[in-house]
C-alpha atoms as one frame of an Amber mdcrd trajectory, in Angstrom:
protein
  46.521   8.441 -87.244  42.785   8.274 -86.632  41.200   7.777 -90.058  41.808
   5.370 -92.935  40.594   4.968 -96.485  40.630   1.679 -98.369  40.610   1.647
-102.180  39.096  -1.613-103.415  35.897  -3.272-102.245  36.875  -6.887-102.960
  37.432  -9.531-100.305  40.945  -8.362 -99.338  40.031  -4.674 -99.270  37.026
  -5.447 -97.083  39.146  -7.561 -94.748  41.682  -4.755 -94.351  38.863  -2.296
 -93.674  37.868  -4.657 -90.863  41.434  -4.612 -89.529  41.553  -0.819 -89.520
  38.194  -0.563 -87.766  39.282  -3.048 -85.097  42.442  -0.968 -84.618  40.208
   1.986 -83.704  40.392   3.888 -86.991  37.430   5.551 -88.661  37.264   3.714
 -92.013  35.803   4.538 -95.423  35.903   1.764 -98.013  35.824   2.826-101.664
  34.206   0.267-103.960  33.632   0.356-107.714  30.443  -1.724-107.416  27.336
   0.196-106.222  25.898  -3.015-104.783  28.924  -3.361-102.497  28.540   0.227
-101.258  24.846  -0.340-100.588  25.361  -3.661 -98.806  28.166  -2.367 -96.570
  26.242   0.741 -95.528  22.813  -0.850 -95.165  23.627  -4.347 -93.865  27.264
  -4.171 -92.697  28.227  -6.994 -95.037  30.013  -7.301 -98.368  27.602  -9.899
 -99.674  29.206  -9.908-103.139  32.842 -10.641-102.255  32.852 -11.639 -98.565
  29.402 -13.069 -97.779  28.540 -14.216 -94.295  31.116 -12.038 -92.505  29.559
  -9.265 -90.372  31.491  -6.023 -90.721  32.439  -3.656 -87.955  29.978  -0.782
 -87.592  32.904   1.629 -88.035  33.292   0.579 -91.682  31.446   2.816 -94.160
  31.514   2.578 -97.950  31.516   5.086-100.800  31.823   5.203-104.558  33.320
   8.701-104.576  37.105   9.138-104.276  36.591  12.643-102.891  35.328  11.064
 -99.655  38.845   9.733 -99.023  40.582  13.089 -99.428  40.866  13.850 -95.702
  42.027  10.386 -94.567  45.222  10.033 -92.510  46.295   6.950 -94.443  45.167
   5.031 -97.523  45.352   1.316 -98.220  45.320   0.661-101.977  43.868  -2.803
-102.562  42.619  -2.684-106.166  43.825  -5.649-108.295  47.343  -5.139-109.625
  46.294  -4.753-113.261  43.740  -2.084-112.285  45.778  -0.265-109.649  47.152
   2.385-112.009  43.642   3.395-113.117  42.426   3.579-109.498  45.408   5.614
-108.311  45.178   7.956-111.304  41.517   8.619-110.513  42.350   9.208-106.852
  45.461  11.331-107.520  43.671  14.735-107.568  42.712  14.104-103.924  46.213
  13.077-102.789  47.975  15.705-100.709  51.760  15.780-100.375  53.039  13.140
 -97.974  49.775  11.170 -97.734  50.764   7.603 -96.799  49.486   5.101 -99.388
  50.014   1.483 -98.378  50.099  -0.774-101.439  48.361  -4.078-100.751  48.048
  -5.436-104.310  50.391  -8.204-105.442  51.567  -8.388-109.017  53.632  -7.060
-111.900  51.878  -4.666-114.270  51.481  -6.063-117.750  53.094  -4.012-120.505
  55.219  -1.771-118.295  56.576  -4.712-116.195  56.536  -2.391-113.186  55.980
  -3.130-109.522  53.158  -1.390-107.693  55.503   1.127-106.013  56.622   2.228
-109.475  53.000   2.536-110.572  52.267   4.705-107.519  55.334   6.879-108.183
  53.972   7.668-111.638  50.278   7.995-110.787  50.594   9.950-107.518  54.231
  10.942-106.939  53.276  13.230-104.065  52.242  10.258-101.898  54.456   8.544
 -99.313  54.653   4.847-100.284  54.540   1.696 -98.173  53.875  -1.975 -98.942
  51.832  -4.503 -96.971  52.286  -8.159 -97.891  52.274 -11.546 -96.216  50.433
 -14.832 -95.672  46.805 -13.794 -95.310  43.491 -15.184 -96.507  40.843 -12.464
 -96.621  38.127 -14.499 -94.933  40.362 -15.420 -92.009  41.589 -11.849 -91.539
  38.036 -10.486 -91.741  36.905 -12.924 -89.043  39.755 -11.855 -86.777  41.910
 -14.984 -86.922  45.598 -14.474 -86.051  47.665 -13.101 -88.964  51.195 -11.706
 -89.328  52.362  -9.636 -92.314  55.275  -7.497 -93.490  54.835  -3.730 -93.626
  57.677  -2.205 -95.641  58.417   1.509 -95.809  61.693   3.334 -96.543  60.754
   6.063 -94.042  61.239   4.290 -90.720  59.274   6.783 -88.632  56.319   6.613
 -90.997  56.576   2.843 -91.276  56.412   2.334 -87.531  53.524   4.812 -87.277
  51.598   2.871 -89.936  52.314  -0.459 -88.243  51.093   0.862 -84.912  48.000
   2.389 -86.520  46.718  -0.873 -88.049  47.973  -3.425 -85.519  45.406  -5.352
 -83.486  45.689  -8.297 -81.060  45.149 -10.640 -84.044  46.804  -8.682 -86.886
  50.534  -8.230 -86.391  52.639  -6.193 -88.853  56.401  -6.773 -88.848  58.367
  -3.737 -90.035  60.889  -3.681 -92.894  62.407  -0.987 -95.087  62.812  -3.094
 -98.250  59.723  -2.382-100.361  61.133  -4.085-103.474  61.658  -7.375-101.676
  58.208  -7.197-100.123  56.601  -6.534-103.507  58.576  -9.135-105.436  57.630
 -11.871-102.988  53.939 -11.105-103.262  53.991 -10.884-107.050  55.910 -14.054
-107.877  54.290 -16.333-105.285  50.931 -16.067-107.092  52.460 -17.548-110.242
  54.086 -20.341-108.236  50.762 -21.091-106.528  49.276 -21.922-109.925  52.154
 -24.356-110.455  51.575 -26.119-107.136  47.880 -26.355-107.930  48.748 -28.083
-111.212  50.948 -30.546-109.292  48.082 -31.311-106.922  45.527 -31.530-109.703
  47.732 -33.998-111.616  48.188 -36.126-108.481  51.978 -35.918-108.546  52.354
 -36.309-104.777  53.569 -34.386-101.752  57.255 -34.845-102.630  56.761 -33.013
-105.913  54.690 -30.374-104.103  57.486 -29.712-101.595  60.146 -29.666-104.297
  58.204 -27.173-106.382  57.697 -24.788-103.444  61.404 -24.944-102.607  62.663
 -24.477-106.153  59.988 -21.840-106.718  61.286 -19.943-103.712  64.710 -19.899
-105.376  63.160 -18.273-108.447  61.309 -15.752-106.292  64.528 -14.860-104.473
  66.519 -14.464-107.690  63.957 -12.045-109.130  63.769 -10.034-105.902  67.555
  -9.657-105.681  67.866  -8.794-109.381  65.311  -6.008-108.867  67.340  -4.599
-105.972  65.541  -6.280-103.081  67.137  -8.242-100.255  67.156 -12.035 -99.947
  66.575 -11.638 -96.203  63.279  -9.831 -96.872  61.802 -12.584 -99.037  62.912
 -15.178 -96.498  60.286 -13.646 -94.202  56.518 -13.315 -94.155  56.166 -11.418
 -97.448  58.053 -14.071 -99.424  58.467 -17.517 -97.922  55.501 -17.120 -95.574
  53.132 -15.997 -98.311  54.434 -18.694-100.666  53.808 -21.479 -98.163  50.247
 -20.321 -97.508  49.148 -19.718-101.059  50.731 -22.980-102.291  49.158 -25.119
 -99.572  45.422 -24.510 -99.624  42.627 -24.533-102.221  41.404 -21.365-100.464
  44.083 -19.669-102.563  42.452 -18.358-105.728  45.683 -18.942-107.633  46.158
 -22.497-106.409  42.527 -23.288-107.215  43.139 -22.213-110.827  46.127 -24.564
-110.947  44.067 -27.404-109.474  41.530 -26.966-112.259  44.230 -26.888-114.937
  45.917 -29.947-113.474  42.562 -31.700-113.442  42.167 -31.196-117.178  40.128
 -28.000-117.394  40.923 -25.184-119.792  41.878 -21.769-118.426  38.460 -20.427
-119.430  36.766 -23.226-117.472  39.059 -22.687-114.485  38.157 -18.981-114.315
  34.445 -19.331-115.103  32.108 -17.968-112.453  34.864 -16.509-110.269  34.243
 -12.955-109.043  37.560 -12.502-107.246  40.752 -12.034-109.244  43.475 -14.712
-109.402  46.395 -12.295-109.671  48.822 -14.978-110.843  46.992 -15.421-114.145
  47.647 -11.809-115.128  51.073 -11.634-113.489  52.537 -14.801-115.072  53.292
 -13.319-118.511  54.608 -10.129-116.905  56.836 -12.097-114.508  58.179 -14.140
-117.444  58.979 -11.000-119.427  60.501  -9.274-116.396  62.741 -12.261-115.626
  63.964 -12.350-119.233  64.663  -8.614-119.083  66.658  -9.112-115.868  68.462
 -12.189-117.196  67.100 -14.378-114.383  66.417 -18.109-114.821  62.841 -18.921
-113.707  61.845 -22.245-115.314  58.761 -22.813-113.152  57.359 -19.344-113.807
  58.209 -19.781-117.499  56.277 -23.056-117.580  53.216 -21.534-115.901  53.171
 -18.602-118.311  53.460 -20.983-121.267  50.589 -23.159-119.998  48.339 -20.143
-119.437  49.148 -18.802-122.902  48.298 -22.137-124.503  51.866 -22.539-125.793
  52.379 -25.925-124.141  50.240 -28.582-122.491  50.440 -29.395-118.785  52.127
 -32.774-119.241  54.672 -31.418-121.724  55.495 -28.560-119.337  56.050 -31.023
-116.487  58.288 -33.211-118.649  60.238 -30.146-119.700  60.956 -29.180-116.096
  61.965 -32.699-115.065  64.287 -33.157-118.056  66.339 -30.000-117.442  70.113
 -30.586-117.075  71.300 -31.481-113.582  72.836 -28.597-111.650  74.053 -27.481
-108.226  71.281 -26.580-105.804  72.813 -23.219-104.858
């Protein structure tokens, strides 16, 4: 593999374009925003979504999907709720067997489908893979050490993809369980909002640790109910990603929770933010999916209810703490 295309010119898409360029691939970044295309090509910087980070000279940008038609691999990094539209627009240029690595984290509203299911419907001729793990875009773009999960049911293709994008500071670990990798990435964003609320309300580090741990139980239950493996979400794409996104205000989802816990409305918490907090859109879908699967997810339920304005923050916290006692397993 010598060439790569990246669909999505936000911070994470730009960071992954950096990774591919550092791995020696010729990279074309597709962006919806003309100002991003112009800035990347003229100044080697995504000044809109990743300001202050010089881009590798091997990264070029385009607004035309046709420019990605001859790429050896594609990384799809559009936000989860917009991924179907992006893949549908790109589908006429997808040849049979083209590897498309799904890097968006979420559950599609309405259909309640994971991103692999969205890809299977929008471009069934593609060969799917999933990339997920603890990774802040700014750190990855600057070349700080990062490890992620790369999941692909085709082992030969999966290893080829891992080798193609690996660098001395970006280390993919291979797995075959795409469902587990996707479920971890989708649910952890909702839980990050919850931990932000805990921090914003000043409930202490003990509550923070308890919420991460019990949240991980919910994440695992959903993943297994979907057909994923508990062992997968115990790795980078589940536990690792959960720990990162629930432990730093750099996380867009945790920052939303911090604002809510501090007394802001959802509209105030989201005001002025260019980048997408995936957990806000995924929370109602995760709640509906869990109910469909018959899985108990009280923390995710509480977050969805807060975001929907069905319950206040303090009432949601009291509701969680007053649940009947139970075994930990």
